[in-house]
MMTF fields as JSON, N, C-alpha, C and O atoms, coordinates in Angstrom:
{
  "mmtfVersion": "1.0.0",
  "mmtfProducer": "UNKNOWN",
  "numBonds": 483,
  "numAtoms": 484,
  "numGroups": 121,
  "numChains": 1,
  "numModels": 1,
  "chainsPerModel": [1],
  "groupsPerChain": [121],
  "chainIdList": ["A"],
  "bondAtomList": [4, 2, 8, 6, 12, 10, 16, 14, 20, 18, 24, 22, 28, 26, 32, 30, 36, 34, 40, 38, 44, 42, 48, 46, 52, 50, 56, 54, 60, 58, 64, 62, 68, 66, 72, 70, 76, 74, 80, 78, 84, 82, 88, 86, 92, 90, 96, 94, 100, 98, 104, 102, 108, 106, 112, 110, 116, 114, 120, 118, 124, 122, 128, 126, 132, 130, 136, 134, 140, 138, 144, 142, 148, 146, 152, 150, 156, 154, 160, 158, 164, 162, 168, 166, 172, 170, 176, 174, 180, 178, 184, 182, 188, 186, 192, 190, 196, 194, 200, 198, 204, 202, 208, 206, 212, 210, 216, 214, 220, 218, 224, 222, 228, 226, 232, 230, 236, 234, 240, 238, 244, 242, 248, 246, 252, 250, 256, 254, 260, 258, 264, 262, 268, 266, 272, 270, 276, 274, 280, 278, 284, 282, 288, 286, 292, 290, 296, 294, 300, 298, 304, 302, 308, 306, 312, 310, 316, 314, 320, 318, 324, 322, 328, 326, 332, 330, 336, 334, 340, 338, 344, 342, 348, 346, 352, 350, 356, 354, 360, 358, 364, 362, 368, 366, 372, 370, 376, 374, 380, 378, 384, 382, 388, 386, 392, 390, 396, 394, 400, 398, 404, 402, 408, 406, 412, 410, 416, 414, 420, 418, 424, 422, 428, 426, 432, 430, 436, 434, 440, 438, 444, 442, 448, 446, 452, 450, 456, 454, 460, 458, 464, 462, 468, 466, 472, 470, 476, 474, 480, 478],
  "bondOrderList": [1, 1, 1, 1, 1, 1, 1, 1, 1, 1, 1, 1, 1, 1, 1, 1, 1, 1, 1, 1, 1, 1, 1, 1, 1, 1, 1, 1, 1, 1, 1, 1, 1, 1, 1, 1, 1, 1, 1, 1, 1, 1, 1, 1, 1, 1, 1, 1, 1, 1, 1, 1, 1, 1, 1, 1, 1, 1, 1, 1, 1, 1, 1, 1, 1, 1, 1, 1, 1, 1, 1, 1, 1, 1, 1, 1, 1, 1, 1, 1, 1, 1, 1, 1, 1, 1, 1, 1, 1, 1, 1, 1, 1, 1, 1, 1, 1, 1, 1, 1, 1, 1, 1, 1, 1, 1, 1, 1, 1, 1, 1, 1, 1, 1, 1, 1, 1, 1, 1, 1],
  "groupList": [{"groupName": "UNK", "atomNameList": ["N", "CA", "C", "O"], "elementList": ["N", "C", "C", "O"], "formalChargeList": [0, 0, 0, 0], "bondAtomList": [1, 0, 2, 1, 3, 2], "bondOrderList": [1, 1, 2], "singleLetterCode": "X", "chemCompType": "L-PEPTIDE LINKING"}],
  "groupTypeList": [0, 0, 0, 0, 0, 0, 0, 0, 0, 0, 0, 0, 0, 0, 0, 0, 0, 0, 0, 0, 0, 0, 0, 0, 0, 0, 0, 0, 0, 0, 0, 0, 0, 0, 0, 0, 0, 0, 0, 0, 0, 0, 0, 0, 0, 0, 0, 0, 0, 0, 0, 0, 0, 0, 0, 0, 0, 0, 0, 0, 0, 0, 0, 0, 0, 0, 0, 0, 0, 0, 0, 0, 0, 0, 0, 0, 0, 0, 0, 0, 0, 0, 0, 0, 0, 0, 0, 0, 0, 0, 0, 0, 0, 0, 0, 0, 0, 0, 0, 0, 0, 0, 0, 0, 0, 0, 0, 0, 0, 0, 0, 0, 0, 0, 0, 0, 0, 0, 0, 0, 0],
  "groupIdList": [1, 2, 3, 4, 5, 6, 7, 8, 9, 10, 11, 12, 13, 14, 15, 16, 17, 18, 19, 20, 21, 22, 23, 24, 25, 26, 27, 28, 29, 30, 31, 32, 33, 34, 35, 36, 37, 38, 39, 40, 41, 42, 43, 44, 45, 46, 47, 48, 49, 50, 51, 52, 53, 54, 55, 56, 57, 58, 59, 60, 61, 62, 63, 64, 65, 66, 67, 68, 69, 70, 71, 72, 73, 74, 75, 76, 77, 78, 79, 80, 81, 82, 83, 84, 85, 86, 87, 88, 89, 90, 91, 92, 93, 94, 95, 96, 97, 98, 99, 100, 101, 102, 103, 104, 105, 106, 107, 108, 109, 110, 111, 112, 113, 114, 115, 116, 117, 118, 119, 120, 121],
  "secStructList": [7, 5, 7, 1, 1, 3, 3, 3, 7, 6, 6, 1, 7, 3, 3, 3, 7, 7, 6, 6, 1, 7, 7, 2, 2, 2, 2, 1, 7, 2, 2, 2, 2, 2, 2, 2, 2, 2, 2, 2, 2, 2, 6, 6, 5, 7, 6, 6, 1, 7, 5, 7, 7, 6, 6, 4, 4, 4, 4, 7, 7, 7, 2, 2, 2, 2, 2, 2, 2, 2, 2, 2, 2, 2, 2, 2, 2, 2, 2, 2, 2, 2, 6, 6, 6, 6, 7, 7, 7, 7, 2, 2, 2, 2, 2, 2, 2, 2, 2, 2, 2, 2, 2, 2, 2, 2, 2, 2, 2, 2, 2, 2, 2, 2, 2, 2, 2, 2, 2, 2, 7],
  "xCoordList": [-8.003, -6.744, -5.432, -5.17, -4.622, -3.382, -2.248, -2.155, -1.398, -0.685, 0.801, 1.852, 0.778, 2.179, 2.586, 3.386, 2.146, 2.428, 1.406, 1.497, 0.289, -0.861, -2.225, -2.504, -3.169, -4.284, -5.355, -5.502, -6.114, -7.258, -8.52, -8.697, -9.378, -10.617, -11.828, -11.68, -12.998, -13.896, -14.638, -15.335, -14.368, -14.723, -14.042, -14.539, -12.678, -11.718, -10.666, -9.558, -11.039, -9.896, -8.706, -8.819, -7.554, -6.453, -5.553, -5.36, -4.88, -3.883, -2.672, -2.74, -1.562, -0.495, -0.615, -1.355, 0.162, -0.055, -0.054, 0.326, -0.633, -0.546, 0.624, 0.926, 1.47, 2.328, 3.446, 3.758, 4.165, 5.09, 4.683, 5.563, 3.353, 3.083, 2.62, 2.213, 2.637, 2.22, 0.505, -0.198, 0.016, -1.215, -1.929, -2.48, -1.817, -2.194, -3.73, -4.031, -4.492, -6.033, -5.907, -6.592, -5.038, -4.955, -4.055, -4.221, -3.141, -2.135, -2.822, -2.62, -3.739, -4.277, -5.735, -6.412, -6.177, -7.75, -8.282, -7.597, -9.329, -10.113, -10.69, -10.842, -10.987, -11.517, -10.506, -10.859, -9.128, -8.318, -7.79, -7.726, -7.511, -7.069, -8.091, -7.636, -9.47, -10.578, -10.135, -9.815, -10.155, -9.994, -8.732, -8.773, -7.67, -6.447, -6.472, -5.794, -7.258, -7.55, -8.303, -8.06, -9.234, -10.339, -9.207, -9.117, -8.376, -7.49, -6.617, -6.631, -6.032, -5.219, -5.818, -5.21, -7.036, -7.728, -8.184, -8.131, -8.675, -8.923, -7.859, -8.077, -6.506, -5.312, -4.636, -3.54, -5.333, -4.831, -4.861, -3.914, -5.889, -5.953, -4.787, -4.625, -4.09, -2.886, -3.457, -4.582, -2.512, -2.86, -3.168, -3.931, -2.56, -2.653, -4.036, -4.337, -4.863, -6.056, -5.911, -6.786, -4.764, -4.424, -4.541, -4.367, -4.877, -5.234, -4.037, -3.933, -3.123, -1.946, -2.473, -3.454, -1.69, -1.831, -1.906, -1.334, -2.555, -2.765, -1.139, -0.65, -0.663, 0.799, 2.015, 3.121, 1.796, 2.576, 3.814, 4.936, 3.653, 4.673, 5.666, 6.803, 5.304, 6.157, 7.407, 8.333, 7.218, 8.186, 9.301, 10.383, 9.263, 10.426, 10.308, 10.184, 10.394, 10.334, 11.463, 11.759, 12.245, 13.499, 13.165, 12.156, 13.783, 13.34, 13.475, 12.88, 14.21, 14.061, 12.758, 12.27, 12.179, 10.979, 9.703, 8.709, 9.987, 8.989, 9.202, 8.283, 10.274, 10.751, 10.144, 9.48, 10.362, 9.7, 8.487, 7.943, 7.671, 6.132, 5.656, 4.59, 6.172, 5.935, 5.82, 4.891, 6.954, 6.922, 6.031, 5.729, 5.572, 4.423, 3.286, 2.635, 2.84, 1.627, 1.549, 0.608, 2.884, 2.799, 2.563, 1.752, 3.251, 2.844, 1.407, 0.948, 0.672, -0.828, -1.567, -2.491, -1.003, -1.64, -1.286, -2.095, -0.079, 0.556, -0.41, -1.055, -0.503, -1.311, -2.726, -3.154, -3.428, -4.675, -4.675, -5.596, -3.7, -3.575, -3.494, -4.267, -2.631, -2.163, -3.402, -3.826, -3.985, -5.149, -6.19, -6.208, -7.086, -8.09, -9.219, -9.89, -9.268, -10.43, -9.84, -10.704, -8.724, -8.355, -7.726, -7.322, -7.53, -7.009, -8.01, -9.197, -7.492, -8.487, -8.907, -9.796, -8.237, -8.427, -9.504, -9.591, -10.456, -11.487, -11.046, -9.891, -12.103, -11.86, -11.461, -10.474, -12.113, -11.589, -10.156, -9.464, -9.751, -8.353, -7.382, -6.287, -7.923, -6.877, -6.639, -5.556, -8.019, -7.871, -6.842, -6.041, -7.101, -6.334, -4.763, -3.884, -4.5, -3.102, -2.42, -1.355, -3.274, -2.741, -2.726, -1.914, -3.501, -3.34, -1.926, -1.154, -1.684, -0.558, 0.78, 1.891, 0.677, 1.972, 1.992, 3.074, 1.021, 1.013, 1.902, 2.98, 1.127, 1.612, 3.28, 4.184, 3.365, 5.086, 5.982, 7.107, 5.406, 6.227, 6.406, 7.521, 5.113, 5.148, 6.096, 7.015, 5.893, 6.98, 8.309, 9.077, 8.704, 10.254, 10.481, 11.459, 9.683, 10.131, 10.288, 11.381, 9.398, 9.372, 10.851, 11.571, 11.249, 12.651, 13.737, 14.741, 13.629, 14.691, 14.685, 15.693, 13.564, 13.663, 14.232, 15.116, 13.83, 14.505, 16.099, 16.873, 16.484, 17.8, 18.532, 19.488, 17.916, 18.557, 18.545, 19.553, 17.496, 17.357, 18.609, 19.377, 18.63, 19.761, 21.061, 21.943, 21.244, 22.555, 22.97, 24.153, 21.894, 22.141, 22.019, 22.095, 21.836, 21.831, 23.023, 23.202],
  "yCoordList": [-33.636, -34.447, -33.741, -33.562, -33.359, -32.519, -33.603, -33.876, -34.161, -35.255, -34.435, -35.075, -33.228, -32.287, -31.976, -31.053, -32.63, -32.196, -31.864, -30.843, -32.523, -32.154, -32.398, -33.489, -31.2, -31.42, -31.864, -31.367, -32.968, -33.346, -33.097, -33.522, -32.365, -31.821, -32.897, -33.737, -32.894, -33.739, -33.907, -34.872, -32.85, -32.853, -33.496, -33.641, -33.977, -34.437, -33.585, -33.995, -32.207, -31.331, -31.392, -31.794, -31.018, -30.932, -29.978, -29.584, -29.509, -28.221, -28.565, -29.323, -27.927, -28.203, -27.567, -26.596, -28.13, -27.62, -26.074, -25.412, -25.548, -24.186, -23.874, -22.707, -25.136, -24.89, -24.013, -24.11, -23.037, -21.959, -21.013, -20.239, -20.781, -19.798, -18.498, -18.743, -17.471, -16.216, -16.176, -16.467, -15.889, -15.867, -14.524, -14.217, -13.775, -12.332, -12.196, -11.178, -13.027, -13.016, -12.993, -12.15, -13.892, -13.903, -12.751, -12.357, -12.29, -11.256, -10.03, -9.329, -9.628, -8.296, -8.398, -9.355, -7.022, -6.908, -6.049, -5.113, -6.325, -5.73, -4.572, -3.535, -4.532, -3.35, -2.207, -1.034, -2.58, -1.638, -1.217, -0.011, -1.934, -1.602, -0.685, 0.226, -0.871, -0.037, 1.42, 2.359, 1.484, 2.666, 3.41, 4.64, 2.787, 3.3, 3.81, 4.799, 3.176, 3.596, 4.998, 6.001, 4.885, 6.126, 7.392, 8.421, 7.112, 8.155, 8.592, 9.723, 7.741, 8.218, 8.874, 9.747, 8.481, 9.073, 10.524, 11.464, 10.597, 11.992, 12.831, 13.987, 12.364, 13.151, 13.379, 13.926, 12.948, 13.067, 14.598, 15.08, 15.33, 16.666, 17.609, 17.777, 18.123, 19.096, 20.287, 20.587, 21.164, 22.525, 23.385, 24.344, 23.052, 23.829, 23.345, 23.894, 22.265, 21.943, 20.502, 19.648, 20.489, 19.09, 17.933, 17.84, 16.905, 15.531, 14.605, 14.154, 14.32, 13.399, 12.067, 11.687, 11.288, 9.926, 9.18, 9.611, 8.115, 7.206, 6.508, 6.301, 6.299, 5.896, 6.661, 6.128, 8.175, 9.257, 8.853, 9.027, 8.347, 8.102, 7.257, 7.328, 6.4, 5.153, 5.841, 5.157, 7.284, 7.84, 8.198, 8.384, 8.332, 8.244, 9.703, 10.838, 9.239, 10.211, 9.942, 8.765, 10.952, 10.758, 10.088, 10.484, 9.198, 8.46, 9.505, 9.315, 10.364, 11.523, 12.227, 12.668, 12.342, 12.988, 12.127, 12.62, 10.84, 9.844, 9.77, 9.491, 9.993, 9.777, 10.796, 10.539, 11.856, 13.215, 13.242, 13.497, 13.013, 12.921, 11.701, 11.745, 10.952, 9.488, 9.776, 9.339, 10.633, 10.871, 12.002, 12.13, 12.907, 13.953, 13.139, 13.319, 12.222, 11.649, 10.461, 10.114, 10.026, 9.239, 9.784, 9.267, 11.007, 11.975, 12.332, 12.36, 12.619, 12.579, 11.453, 11.578, 10.166, 8.848, 8.712, 8.191, 9.179, 8.952, 9.857, 9.373, 11.104, 12.157, 11.495, 11.416, 11.041, 10.614, 9.27, 9.046, 8.497, 7.322, 7.708, 7.243, 8.463, 9.09, 9.45, 8.95, 10.415, 11.453, 11.487, 12.527, 10.586, 10.664, 11.754, 12.316, 11.922, 12.785, 14.151, 14.892, 14.698, 15.938, 16.064, 17.205, 15.206, 15.422, 16.233, 15.914, 17.276, 17.789, 17.24, 17.73, 16.242, 15.361, 14.531, 13.972, 14.275, 13.564, 12.075, 11.748, 11.267, 9.714, 9.595, 8.902, 10.202, 10.027, 10.547, 10.177, 11.631, 12.185, 11.148, 11.053, 10.183, 9.116, 8.256, 8.006, 7.714, 7.007, 7.557, 6.903, 8.735, 9.38, 9.389, 9.177, 9.625, 9.662, 8.161, 7.932, 7.207, 5.752, 5.55, 4.706, 6.168, 5.707, 6.369, 5.772, 7.818, 8.398, 7.694, 7.973, 6.99, 6.288, 5.271, 5.206, 4.316, 3.275, 3.783, 3.347, 4.787, 5.392, 5.624, 5.086, 6.437, 6.792, 5.748, 5.742, 4.573, 3.347, 2.627, 2.214, 2.395, 1.834, 2.478, 1.858, 3.739, 4.554, 4.263, 3.892, 4.371, 4.188, 2.849, 2.564, 1.846, 0.373, 0.46, 0.038, 0.963, 0.876, 1.487, 0.881, 2.637, 3.143, 2.153, 1.981, 1.66, 0.772, -0.506, -1.205, -0.799, -2.198, -1.919, -2.666, -0.803, -0.171, -0.096, -0.576, 0.389, 0.616, -0.986, -1.367, -1.58, -3.035, -3.757, -4.395, -3.716, -4.358, -3.738, -4.439, -2.384, -1.887, -2.006, -1.836, -2.313, -2.757, -4.179, -4.506, -5.053, -6.52, -6.73, -7.893, -5.787, -6.163, -5.682, -5.868],
  "zCoordList": [-2.966, -2.387, -2.967, -4.156, -1.786, -2.437, -1.796, -0.6, -2.9, -2.592, -2.456, -2.42, -2.398, -2.522, -3.75, -3.898, -4.733, -6.14, -6.792, -7.474, -6.784, -7.622, -6.929, -6.431, -6.916, -6.336, -7.42, -8.536, -6.818, -7.678, -6.866, -5.724, -7.57, -7.042, -7.263, -8.151, -6.494, -6.677, -8.104, -8.418, -8.858, -10.123, -11.156, -12.272, -10.772, -11.617, -11.963, -12.31, -11.863, -12.333, -11.474, -10.316, -11.962, -11.331, -11.653, -12.803, -10.496, -10.385, -9.479, -8.511, -9.899, -9.004, -7.717, -7.558, -6.677, -5.193, -5.295, -6.26, -3.925, -3.754, -2.943, -2.692, -2.416, -1.639, -2.164, -3.351, -1.241, -1.612, -2.398, -2.772, -2.863, -3.759, -2.893, -1.757, -3.214, -2.536, -2.317, -3.284, -1.308, -1.139, -0.839, 0.218, -1.976, -2.176, -1.593, -0.971, -1.762, -1.38, 0.117, 0.695, 0.94, 2.308, 2.964, 4.118, 2.141, 2.598, 2.724, 3.716, 1.691, 1.779, 1.713, 1.336, 2.229, 2.555, 1.313, 0.902, 0.803, -0.346, 0.497, -0.148, 1.587, 2.084, 2.362, 2.238, 2.775, 3.12, 1.526, 1.289, 0.714, -0.574, -1.325, -2.017, -1.231, -1.575, -0.958, -1.687, 0.338, 1.185, 0.698, 0.66, 0.343, -0.023, -1.357, -1.636, -2.302, -3.642, -3.485, -4.155, -2.505, -2.711, -2.294, -2.963, -1.076, -0.664, -1.976, -2.461, -2.347, -3.649, -4.782, -5.401, -5.101, -6.025, -5.678, -6.472, -4.294, -3.879, -4.06, -4.422, -3.828, -3.853, -5.366, -5.488, -6.382, -7.721, -8.093, -8.716, -7.734, -8.171, -7.438, -6.229, -8.452, -7.821, -7.657, -8.057, -6.92, -6.711, -7.842, -7.724, -9.007, -10.203, -11.014, -12.074, -10.433, -11.02, -11.837, -11.976, -12.256, -13.099, -12.406, -11.191, -13.257, -12.515, -12.879, -14.019, -11.886, -12.235, -12.275, -11.637, -13.152, -13.497, -12.252, -11.251, -12.236, -11.002, -10.557, -9.447, -11.775, -11.49, -11.475, -11.561, -11.344, -11.384, -10.549, -11.024, -9.386, -8.408, -8.804, -8.336, -9.694, -10.118, -11.203, -11.639, -11.515, -12.362, -11.43, -11.985, -10.144, -9.156, -8.336, -8.798, -6.925, -5.89, -5.187, -4.981, -4.724, -3.802, -2.594, -2.011, -2.131, -0.987, 0.482, 1.542, 0.239, 1.454, 1.444, 2.485, 0.276, 0.09, 0.778, 1.312, 0.627, 1.119, 2.611, 3.381, 2.95, 4.347, 5.174, 6.178, 4.773, 5.368, 5.342, 6.416, 4.221, 4.46, 5.213, 5.827, 5.197, 5.845, 7.383, 8.063, 7.928, 9.286, 9.758, 10.944, 8.697, 9.109, 9.225, 10.255, 8.373, 8.508, 9.74, 10.453, 9.669, 11.166, 12.265, 13.033, 12.597, 13.577, 13.854, 14.996, 12.702, 12.792, 13.403, 14.207, 12.879, 13.398, 14.909, 15.677, 15.342, 16.55, 17.373, 18.303, 17.047, 17.868, 18.091, 19.243, 17.088, 17.202, 18.117, 18.902, 17.972, 18.813, 20.406, 21.244, 20.638, 22.07, 22.724, 23.766, 21.987, 22.646, 21.633, 20.974, 21.336, 20.65, 20.877, 20.011, 22.3, 22.763, 22.473, 22.004, 22.588, 22.462, 21.15, 20.926, 20.216, 19.037, 18.144, 18.08, 17.47, 16.432, 15.112, 14.416, 14.835, 13.671, 13.818, 14.911, 12.894, 12.637, 12.262, 11.989, 12.291, 11.796, 10.479, 10.231, 9.516, 8.224, 7.92, 6.972, 9.044, 8.837, 9.156, 8.601, 10.292, 10.574, 9.513, 8.985, 9.176, 7.756, 6.53, 5.863, 6.49, 5.331, 5.772, 4.938, 7.02, 7.485, 7.32, 6.747, 7.948, 7.624, 6.317, 5.937, 5.356, 3.938, 3.42, 2.67, 3.981, 3.451, 4.177, 3.727, 5.046, 5.731, 4.783, 4.199, 4.373, 3.433, 2.118, 1.714, 1.629, 0.278, 0.48, -0.159, 1.393, 1.428, 1.648, 1.15, 2.603, 2.757, 1.537, 1.219, 0.635, -0.601, -1.459, -1.994, -1.61, -2.537, -2.178, -3.066, -1.018, -0.649, -0.887, -1.578, -0.399, -0.978, -2.277, -2.656, -3.319, -4.664, -5.025, -5.819, -4.447, -4.827, -4.303, -4.995, -3.419, -2.827, -3.594, -3.69, -4.128, -5.089, -6.252, -6.67, -6.975, -8.202, -7.908, -8.736, -6.96, -6.687, -6.67, -7.347, -5.891, -5.548, -6.909, -7.213, -7.761, -9.063, -10.024, -10.683, -9.955, -10.749, -10.491, -11.333, -9.28, -8.492, -8.882, -8.972, -9.12, -9.447, -10.838, -11.233, -11.683, -13.285, -13.917, -15.12]
}
């Protein structure tokens, strides 16, 4: 039973209400997050052979770099979407391109949030 303040379960246990709380379990997909992590992990190896830390991007990348990269990957997605028969890219390349769009959008948002946080402090 949920009275709007406290939830009481059949076991007798109680918890505060879930109202107005972020529902990460509902908002996110574990299948998508797993595929995204696989993409990122695959791309940790740099051209010089070094393995970059998984959180390396959080050190800071300029927003214009994210934008240019996001647009290139979006073009791949768009080409596949418009003409999947004639497109030279494979299904896993579509998934990679979508993951790259997400990465760049998240990175751009991360930088935006840092700027906003710094402006408000």
